[in-house]
C-alpha positions in Angstrom: -1.9 10.2 -3.3 -4.6 12.5 -2.4 -6.1 10.1 -0.3 -3.4 10.1 2.1 -2.5 13.7 1.5 -0.7 14.6 5.2 0.6 10.8 5.1 4.2 10.5 5.2 3.7 8.3 1.8 6.2 8.2 -1.1 6.0 8.9 -4.6 7.1 4.1 -4.7 5.3 3.2 -1.1 1.8 5.1 -3.3 3.3 3.2 -6.9 3.7 -0.3 -4.7 -0.4 0.1 -3.7 -1.4 1.4 -7.3 0.1 -1.6 -8.6 -0.7 -4.2 -6.1 -4.7 -2.4 -6.6 -4.2 -3.0 -10.5 -3.3 -6.6 -10.2 -5.3 -7.2 -7.8 -2.0 -8.5 -5.4 -3.6 -9.6 -2.0 0.3 -8.8 -0.5 3.3 -6.7 -0.8 6.9 -7.4 0.3 8.0 -4.9 2.1 10.1 -3.4 4.8 8.2 -0.3 5.6 5.7 -2.3 7.9 4.3 0.6 9.4 3.1 2.6 6.7 1.6 -0.1 4.6 -0.4 -0.7 7.6 -1.8 2.7 7.3 -3.6 1.6 3.7 -6.6 1.2 3.0 -6.3 -0.5 -0.6 -9.9 -1.0 -3.1 -9.4 -4.7 -3.6 -8.9 -6.1 -0.3 -9.5 -4.9 3.0 -6.0 -4.9 4.1 -2.5 -6.1 2.4 -0.7 -8.9 3.6 3.1 -7.3 4.1 5.6 -10.2 3.1 8.2 -10.9 5.3 
């Protein structure tokens, strides 16, 4: 959350990113592509967004 201060990232979205990083998952299922495209996770260059 501190890394994206000022960005409209909610707690639920931040939790999904944190879980993806912890599990080293390359993708997440979301309908919120606009916010997730801006995220730079630690384990991959960008998350694969499904669907």
